[in-house]
Backbone as a ProteinNet text record, in pm:
[ID]
protein_1_A
[PRIMARY]
MDTDAIIATLRRYDTPTVWNALTKLRGHSIEGLTLGRPIASDPTMRMVGHAVTARMTSDHPAPLTQAEKDHIRFGYYRMVNSGPAQRIVVMEDVGERPGLGSIWGEVHAAIHRGLGCAGVITNGAVRDLDALDGFPILAGSVCLGNGFTQIRSIGEPVTVFGLTVHPGDLIHADRHGAMIVPPDHLDALPDAIEALLATEQAMIRAARLPGFDAEALISLWQKTH
[TERTIARY]
-5477.1	-5376.9	-5410.9	-5411.9	-5444.6	-5323.3	-5348.7	-5244.3	-5124.3	-5147.9	-5036.5	-4948.7	-5012.4	-4936.4	-4856.7	-4915.8	-4844.4	-4725.1	-4744.1	-4633.7	-4520.6	-4554.6	-4452.3	-4378.5	-4451.5	-4388.3	-4296.9	-4343.7	-4264.1	-4135.9	-4137.3	-4018.4	-3904.5	-3933.6	-3828.7	-3744.8	-3790.2	-3724.6	-3671.5	-3564.4	-3511.5	-3602.6	-3585.7	-3675.6	-3662.9	-3542.6	-3536.5	-3614.8	-3613.8	-3690.1	-3839.4	-3886.7	-4029.6	-4067	-3979	-4006.4	-4013.1	-3919.6	-3919.8	-4045.6	-4090.2	-4213.2	-4333.7	-4336	-4444.5	-4445.8	-4327.6	-4317.8	-4378.7	-4358.2	-4417.4	-4569.9	-4624.7	-4770	-4834.3	-4771	-4837	-4767	-4652.2	-4573.8	-4471.3	-4380.5	-4272.1	-4324.6	-4260.7	-4298.7	-4179.4	-4176.6	-4077.3	-4147.1	-4272.3	-4349.4	-4354	-4350.4	-4370.3	-4244.1	-4127.3	-4003.3	-3914.5	-3822	-3730.9	-3622.6	-3566.8	-3457.9	-3338.5	-3219.3	-3102.6	-3038.7	-2953	-2873.9	-2893.1	-3003.7	-3022.3	-2918.3	-2899.3	-2803.9	-2877.6	-2833.2	-2894.1	-2820	-2892.9	-2829.9	-2759.6	-2804.1	-2745.6	-2760.6	-2653.1	-2665.5	-2758.5	-2787.6	-2878.5	-3022.5	-3049.4	-3183.4	-3288.5	-3409.6	-3525.6	-3649.5	-3742.9	-3866.7	-3985.1	-4097.3	-4223.1	-4330.8	-4411.2	-4516.4	-4594.1	-4694.7	-4781.7	-4727.5	-4731.5	-4669.9	-4750.5	-4679.6	-4730	-4637.8	-4693.3	-4616.6	-4607.6	-4497.1	-4477	-4379.6	-4385.5	-4288.1	-4212.8	-4086.7	-4002.8	-3911.4	-3848.3	-3738	-3623.5	-3503	-3387.2	-3287.4	-3311.4	-3209.3	-3228.8	-3339.6	-3360.2	-3465.4	-3463.7	-3563.6	-3704.6	-3795.8	-3934.5	-4003.1	-4080	-4148.9	-4275.6	-4257.8	-4369.6	-4346.6	-4454.2	-4442.7	-4414.7	-4370.9	-4346.7	-4474.6	-4585.1	-4713.8	-4747.7	-4720.1	-4747.3	-4655.3	-4528.1	-4434.8	-4479.4	-4519.8	-4563.7	-4690.2	-4780.6	-4904.7	-4874.4	-4783.3	-4746.1	-4671.9	-4575.8	-4495	-4581.1	-4669.1	-4750.9	-4851.2	-4904.3	-4992	-4917.2	-4792.4	-4709.2	-4686.6	-4648.8	-4625.6	-4752.2	-4866.7	-4992.3	-5020.7	-4990.9	-5011.2	-4921.6	-4793.6	-4700	-4744.2	-4808.4	-4846.7	-4983	-5047.2	-5180.8	-5183.8	-5294	-5310.2	-5267.5	-5255.6	-5222	-5085.4	-5068.6	-4938.5	-4833.7	-4708.1	-4595.6	-4606.6	-4575.4	-4581.8	-4441.7	-4429.1	-4303.6	-4324.2	-4241.1	-4245.8	-4177.1	-4246.6	-4187.2	-4190.9	-4071.7	-4062.7	-3983.7	-4046.8	-3982.9	-3925.7	-3796	-3734.7	-3759	-3845.1	-3887.8	-3811.7	-3706	-3627	-3548.1	-3490.1	-3408	-3279.5	-3233.7	-3113.8	-3148.9	-3213.5	-3250.3	-3128.2	-3145.6	-3038.2	-2936.4	-2964.4	-2870.3	-2862	-2973.5	-2977	-3062.8	-3053.7	-3124.5	-3208	-3332.6	-3416.4	-3373.5	-3319.6	-3304.2	-3167.9	-3168.2	-3050	-3088.4	-3002	-3021.5	-3153.1	-3185.4	-3304	-3431.9	-3444	-3567.9	-3579.7	-3467.7	-3476.9	-3541.5	-3497.6	-3556.3	-3702.2	-3733.7	-3871.8	-3962.4	-3920.6	-4006.9	-4021.6	-3916	-3931.5	-4033.7	-4026	-4120.4	-4263.7	-4281.9	-4415.3	-4468.9	-4392.3	-4439.2	-4400.4	-4300.5	-4257.5	-4157.6	-4173.2	-4086.1	-3964.4	-3959.7	-3846.2	-3882	-3784.1	-3797.7	-3738	-3804.4	-3750.3	-3756.9	-3644.8	-3640.9	-3536.8	-3565.8	-3464.9	-3373.7	-3405	-3321	-3205.4	-3152.2	-3029.2	-3052.8	-2953.8	-2948.8	-2815.7	-2811.2	-2686.4	-2684.1	-2582.3	-2568.5	-2572.4	-2505.5	-2513.9	-2471.4	-2382.1	-2335.1	-2426.3	-2531.9	-2614.9	-2762.6	-2794.8	-2935.6	-2992.6	-2908.8	-2952.6	-3034.3	-2990.9	-3057.2	-3184.6	-3224.9	-3346.8	-3321.2	-3403.3	-3373.2	-3413	-3317.4	-3342.1	-3279	-3357.8	-3311.3	-3312.8	-3195.2	-3184.4	-3113.6	-3120.9	-3057.3	-2913.2	-2876	-2740.2	-2712.6	-2587.3	-2544.9	-2496.5	-2534.4	-2484.6	-2455.4	-2400.2	-2366.5	-2446.5	-2522.6	-2600.6	-2749.1	-2828.8	-2973.7	-3022.5	-2932.1	-2972	-3089.4	-3186.2	-3308.4	-3428.1	-3413.5	-3516.9	-3650.3	-3752.7	-3888.3	-3986.1	-4074.8	-4183	-4280.2	-4318.5	-4402.3	-4545.8	-4567.5	-4703.7	-4703.9	-4821.6	-4832.5	-4953.2	-4944	-5058.1	-5092.7	-4993.5	-5016	-4924.1	-4955.4	-4862.5	-4725	-4620.6	-4483.2	-4408.1	-4295.9	-4213.1	-4069.5	-4014.9	-3876	-3809.7	-3691.6	-3616.8	-3702.4	-3786	-3868.4	-3994.5	-4016.2	-4132.6	-4234.9	-4355.7	-4464.6	-4538.4	-4550.7	-4609.4	-4728.9	-4840.4	-4960.9	-4973.9	-5035.2	-5058	-5129.8	-5079.5	-5140.4	-5081.7	-5001.6	-4937.5	-4853.7	-4854.7	-4770	-4633	-4529.5	-4393.4	-4306.3	-4222	-4115.8	-3984.3	-3887.1	-3761.9	-3645.4	-3530.1	-3404.4	-3294.6	-3169.2	-3059.8	-3060.7	-3135.8	-3142.4	-3236.2	-3332.4	-3432.4	-3567.4	-3672.4	-3807	-3904	-4011.2	-4115.9	-4251.5	-4354.1	-4491.8	-4546.7	-4609.3	-4673.6	-4820.4	-4864.5	-5003.5	-5100.1	-5207.7	-5300	-5363.4	-5382.1	-5448.4	-5358.8	-5229.6	-5138.8	-5086.6	-5133.3	-5077	-5096	-5216.7	-5245.1	-5162.7	-5134.9	-5064.4	-4912.6	-4861.9	-4716.6	-4638.7	-4681	-4600.4	-4578.6	-4683.7	-4666.9	-4581.8	-4597.2	-4516.9	-4369	-4339.2	-4200	-4142.4	-4217.1	-4168.4	-4143.8	-4233.5	-4215	-4092.2	-4075.4	-3959.2	-3829	-3822.5	-3701.3	-3671.1	-3774.8	-3753.8	-3690.7	-3739.3	-3682.9	-3537.8	-3513.1	-3376.8	-3279.3	-3322.4	-3233.1	-3205.4	-3305.2	-3283	-3177.6	-3183.4	-3085.2	-2945.2	-2937.1	-2807.5	-2745.9	-2829	-2777	-2725.2	-2800.2	-2757.7	-2626.7	-2612.1	-2491.8	-2366.8	-2384.4	-2270.3	-2235.3	-2314.5	-2288	-2176.3	-2095.8	-1996.3	-2066.6	-2006.9	-2063.2	-2169.4	-2198.4	-2296.6	-2248.3	-2338.4	-2302.9	-2425.5	-2412	-2520.4	-2643.9	-2623	-2737.9	-2814.4	-2741.4	-2807.9	-2885.8	-2826.3	-2895.1	-3021.8	-3013.5	-3130.2	-3240.1	-3205.1	-3303	-3375.4	-3298.6	-3359.6	-3444.2	-3395.2	-3470.5	-3606.7	-3609.8	-3735.1	-3832.9	-3778.9	-3865.7	-3921.4	-3848.1	-3884.9	-3943.3	-3941.3	-3992.8	-4105.9
2184.1	2081.8	2017.7	1883.5	1818.5	1819.1	1783	1793.6	1706.3	1583.9	1494.2	1553.6	1616	1677	1796.8	1874.8	1989.4	1942.4	1837.1	1783.1	1737.9	1671.1	1628	1748.1	1856.2	1977.5	2041	2050.6	2113.8	2037.7	1907	1826.2	1861.8	1932.3	1972	2087.8	2155.7	2278.3	2265.5	2338.9	2336.8	2417.9	2395	2456.3	2608.3	2667.7	2814.9	2875.4	2808.2	2859.9	2856.3	2746.8	2736.6	2841.7	2861.9	2964.1	3103.2	3135.1	3267	3289.5	3185.7	3198.3	3217.4	3145.7	3163.2	3305.7	3360.2	3498.1	3595.8	3569.2	3654.4	3649.6	3536	3519.9	3581.2	3567.2	3607.6	3721.1	3763.4	3863.3	3797.2	3877.9	3826.2	3776.1	3669.9	3609.5	3533.7	3516.8	3428.6	3309.3	3287.5	3175.1	3062.9	2940.2	2826.3	2768.2	2798.4	2739.3	2705.2	2611.9	2572.2	2677.3	2677.3	2766.7	2682.9	2738.3	2663.1	2589.2	2492.6	2421.9	2271.3	2217.7	2072.3	2000.8	1874.1	1790.8	1708.5	1717.1	1640.1	1509.1	1400.1	1269.6	1259.8	1341	1343.8	1486.7	1550.3	1689.3	1708.1	1601.4	1612	1579.5	1551.9	1507.6	1615.4	1570.3	1658.1	1575.1	1629	1555.5	1650.5	1602.9	1675.9	1576.3	1607.3	1515	1566	1487.2	1522.7	1466.1	1546.1	1509.8	1404.2	1305.5	1219.6	1245.3	1260.5	1314.5	1216.8	1229.4	1146.5	1215.7	1175.2	1220.3	1099.5	1121.7	1014.2	1067.1	976.6	1010.3	913.9	956.5	870.8	874.3	958.8	982.6	904.6	834.5	753.1	646.5	536.1	431.6	484	448.1	491.1	408.6	474.1	401.1	332.9	242.3	174	23.3	-51.3	-196.1	-232.7	-354.4	-397.2	-392.9	-428.4	-423.9	-280.6	-184.4	-44.1	4.6	-34.7	2.6	-52.2	-178.1	-240.2	-174.6	-138	-72.7	58.4	137.4	264.1	238.1	146.1	118	68.1	-25.7	-81.4	20.8	103.1	211.2	310.9	336.3	425.5	369.1	241.8	182.2	186.9	161.3	167.1	309.4	407.9	547.9	584.5	545.8	577.1	512.7	398.1	321.2	360.6	463.7	503.3	651.1	695.5	836.2	867.5	997.6	1038.9	985.9	969.6	928.6	1033.8	994.1	1083.3	1139	1053.6	1092.2	1118.5	1222.5	1256.7	1243.7	1164.3	1154.3	1276.6	1346	1455.7	1411.7	1383.6	1323.5	1414.9	1453.9	1540.4	1455.8	1469.7	1409	1503.7	1463.5	1551.5	1525	1446.8	1421	1542.2	1532.8	1643	1657	1547.6	1550.4	1490.7	1566.7	1513.5	1462.8	1349.6	1298	1213.9	1175.5	1088.3	952.8	910.3	789.2	812.2	723	743.1	622.4	648.6	548.6	534.2	644.5	656.4	607.2	483.3	422.8	334.1	241.8	158.2	81.7	20.5	-65	16.2	124.1	201	281.4	316.2	377.8	280.2	155.1	54.6	29.2	19.5	-4.1	108.8	231.8	345.6	363.5	337.4	339.5	233.4	115.2	9	43	125.4	165.8	284.6	332.3	442	579.1	587.1	715.1	781.6	913.5	987.7	1045.8	1042.3	1097.4	1128	1180.7	1205.2	1340.7	1410.8	1532.4	1513.9	1530.5	1512.5	1603.3	1653.2	1725.5	1628.4	1499.2	1396.3	1362.3	1243.1	1205.9	1109.3	1102.8	1004.8	931.9	808.1	731.6	646.3	565	478.6	560	672.7	762.9	696.9	600	534.7	420.9	394.4	277.2	310.8	437.3	478.5	461.3	430.6	402.3	517.8	640.2	756.7	799.3	731.8	771.3	905.2	1008.2	1142.6	1162.3	1207	1237.1	1372.1	1458.6	1587.7	1579.7	1587	1557.5	1669.3	1659.7	1759.6	1728.6	1600.2	1560.4	1422.8	1380.6	1247.4	1174.2	1047.6	968.1	827.2	743.8	609.2	499.5	533.7	433.2	463.1	364.7	388	437.4	447.1	500.7	424.7	499.4	440.2	482.9	475.5	529.7	459.8	541.6	489.5	594.5	556.6	644.6	659.7	782.1	808.1	843.3	909.6	943.6	966.7	956.3	972.6	1059.9	1122	1193.4	1323.7	1387.9	1515.3	1621.3	1749.9	1853.2	1836.9	1860.7	1852.3	1977	2002.4	2116.9	2071.2	2096.2	2061.8	2183.4	2219	2334	2460.7	2478	2597.1	2594.5	2487.7	2476.6	2383.4	2433.6	2349.6	2287.6	2155.2	2079.3	2001.9	2010.7	1934.6	1817.5	1708.8	1596.7	1644.1	1601.4	1638.6	1760.8	1840.6	1956.6	1911.8	1991.6	1962.5	2024.7	1940.4	1980.7	1975.8	2076.2	2073.8	2088.1	2000.1	2003.7	1958.7	2017.7	1971.3	2002.8	2005.1	2022.6	2158.8	2254.8	2387.5	2390.9	2298.8	2298.9	2257.9	2290	2249	2364.8	2360.3	2461.1	2394.4	2461.7	2419.6	2494.3	2421.5	2482.1	2505.4	2631.6	2657.9	2613.6	2546.9	2496.6	2605.5	2726.2	2831.5	2890.8	2857.7	2905.8	2792.2	2671.5	2555.2	2562.4	2592.7	2592.8	2697.2	2809.4	2919.1	2903.3	2811.8	2802.8	2767.8	2669.4	2637.6	2757.5	2834.4	2952.1	3058.6	3073.1	3171.2	3134.3	3005.4	2960.6	2992.5	2963.8	2991.6	3140.2	3224.3	3369.4	3415.6	3360.8	3395.6	3357.6	3235.5	3189.7	3271.6	3312	3394.7	3528.1	3587.3	3713.6	3696	3589	3565	3542.7	3466.7	3439.1	3565.9	3652.4	3780	3862.8	3862.7	3936.6	3876.6	3743.3	3676.2	3700.7	3689.1	3712.8	3855.1	3950.9	4090.8	4113.4	4049.7	4069.4	4015.7	3924.2	3863.6	3934	4033.1	4104.2	4207.7	4230.9	4339.6	4473.1	4557	4689.1	4692.9	4581.6	4581.4	4672.2	4758.6	4847.9	4873.2	4958.1	4984.2	5039.6	5127.3	5186.7	5080.7	4988.5	4880	4791.9	4767.9	4688.3	4756.8	4886.7	4960.1	4961.9	4980.9	4983.2	4849.3	4741.1	4607.5	4579.1	4617.4	4595.7	4664.8	4786.5	4859.7	4794.7	4727.7	4660	4527.1	4464.8	4328.9	4317.6	4426.6	4418.7	4519.4
-1220.1	-1190.7	-1056.3	-1049.6	-923.2	-830.2	-703.6	-602.3	-635.3	-681.6	-714	-824.4	-923	-1032.3	-982	-892.1	-836.7	-753.5	-673.5	-594.2	-685.7	-795.2	-890.5	-949.4	-976.1	-1028.3	-923.9	-799.4	-694.8	-667	-691	-666.4	-760.9	-868.1	-962.9	-910.7	-805.6	-762.4	-619.4	-590	-453.9	-361.7	-232.4	-135.2	-129.2	-138.3	-142.3	-258.6	-375.2	-489.5	-461	-403	-370.2	-265.9	-168	-66	-127.5	-216.2	-279	-362	-431.8	-510.6	-419.3	-307.3	-210.8	-156.8	-132.7	-85.2	-186	-314.8	-417.8	-413.4	-375.8	-374.2	-250.6	-136.3	-11.8	61.6	13.7	84.8	175.4	227.9	310.2	444.5	493.1	620.5	675.5	806.7	868.3	932.8	896	947.9	845.3	894.2	806.3	747.1	808.4	760.4	878.5	856.5	962.8	982.5	1101.7	1137	1181.9	1172.3	1213.6	1097.6	1130.3	1030.2	1044.2	991.6	996.4	911.2	940.6	868.9	764.6	639.6	531.2	513.2	505.5	486.4	352.1	255.9	122.1	70.4	24.8	-19.9	-138.8	-211.8	-326.3	-289.9	-165.2	-124.7	-148.4	-178.5	-192.7	-166.9	-91.7	-64.6	-59.5	-111.1	-108	-70.2	29.4	68.8	188.2	226.2	337.7	468.3	572.9	699.7	774.4	825.9	933.2	1051.9	1169.5	1281.1	1397.4	1470.8	1590.1	1683.2	1809.9	1908.7	1962.5	1997.9	2048.3	2157.6	2229.1	2317.6	2288.7	2323.2	2299.9	2414.5	2514.3	2615.6	2744.8	2758.7	2879.4	2847.5	2920	2894.2	2917	2827.1	2840.8	2949.9	3037.6	3145.4	3093.5	2999.8	2936.1	2940.1	2945.4	2933.5	2787.9	2765	2628.5	2546.8	2608.9	2537.7	2498.1	2585.5	2553.6	2442.7	2448	2342.9	2207.7	2205.4	2081	2027.9	2116.3	2073	2000.6	2057.2	1993	1862.4	1864.4	1745.4	1630.3	1658	1550.4	1497.9	1587.6	1542.9	1455.1	1490.7	1410.7	1271.6	1262.3	1130.7	1045	1105	1029.2	982.2	1064.7	1026.3	909	915.5	807.2	677.2	685.4	567.5	511	568.4	523.7	489.2	430.5	397.9	256.6	225.1	88.3	46.1	-84	-136.3	-103.8	-105.6	-76.5	65.7	161.5	302.4	355.8	437.6	503.1	653.6	718.9	864.3	924.3	1011.2	1087.5	1233.5	1288.8	1421.8	1515	1624.7	1724	1836.7	1861	1978.7	2095	2188	2297	2426.1	2418.8	2537.8	2582.6	2702.8	2753.6	2672.8	2612.1	2527.9	2391.9	2303.5	2171.8	2096	2029.6	1946.2	2019.1	2144.4	2213.8	2143.9	2086	2005.4	1883.3	1785.6	1659.4	1619.7	1583.7	1516.5	1371.3	1316.6	1171.4	1123.9	1076	1018.4	901.4	867.3	748.9	750.9	864.9	871.8	858.3	936.4	929.7	800.3	738.2	605.7	507.9	510.3	421.2	454.2	583.1	624.3	578.1	600.7	567.4	416.4	342.1	196.4	154.2	213.4	180.7	218.1	322	365.6	286.4	188.5	104.4	152.3	240	295	201.4	180.9	90	159.7	292.8	364.6	508.2	581.8	725.3	759.7	851.2	911.3	1061.4	1129.5	1273.7	1336.4	1455.2	1532	1605.8	1597.6	1655.3	1563.6	1582.1	1513.2	1398.4	1309.9	1201.6	1212.3	1167.5	1163.1	1036.4	1021.5	902.3	773.5	771.4	657.2	526	532.9	411.3	365.9	441.2	411.6	396.6	376	366.8	227.4	129.2	-7.2	-66.1	-36.4	-94.2	-25.4	81.1	152.3	221.5	193.5	244.2	389.8	469.5	610.1	642.5	701.8	749.6	901.3	965	1107.4	1182.5	1315.6	1398.5	1431.7	1421.8	1456.8	1397.9	1410.7	1369.8	1494.4	1508.7	1620.5	1570.7	1658.2	1612.9	1682.4	1786.4	1857.7	1855	1902.8	1906.2	2041.3	2140.5	2269.6	2327.4	2381.7	2436.3	2352.2	2219.8	2131.8	2152.3	2162.1	2176.8	2126.7	2035.3	1992.9	2108.7	2138.5	2256	2220.7	2105.4	2063.7	1913.7	1854.5	1709.5	1675.3	1555.9	1501.6	1569.7	1634.8	1701.2	1640	1658.7	1610.7	1675.1	1597.7	1647.1	1604.2	1670.1	1634.4	1615.1	1496.4	1465	1401.4	1452.3	1400.3	1396.3	1497.8	1506.5	1421.8	1346.6	1258.4	1321.2	1343.1	1392.7	1275.1	1279	1169.5	1221.3	1149	1181.4	1084.7	1129.3	1037.3	911.1	797.1	670.1	604.5	676.4	614.4	494.7	389.6	273.9	297.5	291.4	323.8	198.7	183.4	82.1	156.8	129.6	204.4	118.3	146.1	88.5	189	144.3	239.4	307.4	254.9	316.3	436.9	441.4	546	489.5	563.2	523.8	538.7	462	466.8	449.1	499.6	477.2	356.9	266.5	150.3	184.3	198.8	236.6	126.6	162.1	60.1	-24.9	32.1	-44.5	-152.8	-152.3	-257	-344.7	-319.4	-387.9	-538.7	-583.4	-727.5	-802.2	-736.4	-803.6	-800.3	-720	-701.7	-828.5	-909.2	-1028	-1119.4	-1146.8	-1232.2	-1164.2	-1032.4	-959.6	-963.9	-957.5	-965.7	-1103	-1207.8	-1343.1	-1363.4	-1313.1	-1325.5	-1247.2	-1128.3	-1047	-1117.4	-1170.4	-1236.7	-1362	-1434.8	-1553.3	-1515.2	-1406.7	-1360.2	-1314.7	-1239.9	-1191	-1306.3	-1406.2	-1518.9	-1600.1	-1611	-1680.4	-1607.2	-1474.1	-1395.8	-1412	-1409.3	-1421.6	-1559.2	-1664.3	-1799.8	-1814.2	-1761.2	-1771.4	-1696.3	-1579.4	-1498.5	-1567.7	-1661.4	-1730.3	-1861.5	-1900.2	-2024.9	-2006	-2110.2	-2102.4	-2080.1	-1999.7	-1975	-1867.5	-1804.8	-1696.1	-1583.7	-1536.1	-1426.3	-1340.3	-1241.5	-1147.7	-1218.1	-1319.2	-1387.8	-1467.1	-1529	-1601.3	-1504.3	-1389.4	-1287.4	-1240.2	-1211.4	-1163.1	-1267.7	-1391.9	-1500.2	-1509.4	-1506.3	-1515.7	-1391.6	-1275.9	-1151.6	-1159.2	-1210.3	-1219.7	-1316.5	-1417.2	-1513.9	-1463.5	-1373	-1333.7	-1194.1	-1117	-980.1	-958.7
[MASK]
+++++++++++++++++++++++++++++++++++++++++++++++++++++++++++++++++++++++++++++++++++++++++++++++++++++++++++++++++++++++++++++++++++++++++++++++++++++++++++++++++++++++++++++++++++++++++++++++++++++++++++++++++++++++++++++++++

């Protein structure tokens, strides 16, 4: 199965399911996933794609000339518009007060969708929640103004919600948070997910049967784990 087909398959499942299947393949880990309680722009949101990364500030004016600001901004737009299909912007607000203002509202949601972006993950803020037209954003807070937002650098590793992301990393995210899908387990993930779901459904069906008790649970657990 090629990468695009696998990404399409992974999009059918929520992020906790993909994480649990990954755990079955590589063993338990606390690396490669976000921590904390990010805010989802839409509770039904889900995104899978390759990371494009940037850093920004929002809490004070950037000490840059207009020409310098434009150079960074235009380079950023070109970066978002290039590379593998299904791109996710991962943007770290590196200011002393992240989320004082937001880049992410109605206008930039439309722009990024038009540039081929599948969604955004940021420790900064999101606004215009009623006007995003389903564009998925996972953010650190909600605000109503744009503050002094300015992109400061692009194409470097960033850290959001405790997760360090490098350009090109494959990301799976929904309202629960985000995770990196390691390339060495990518091909095996679809089958691992199906096996995991089959086991979970067997447990759920058994739990709903009359007469289910601890001994029935232990017996089934021994057969399936």
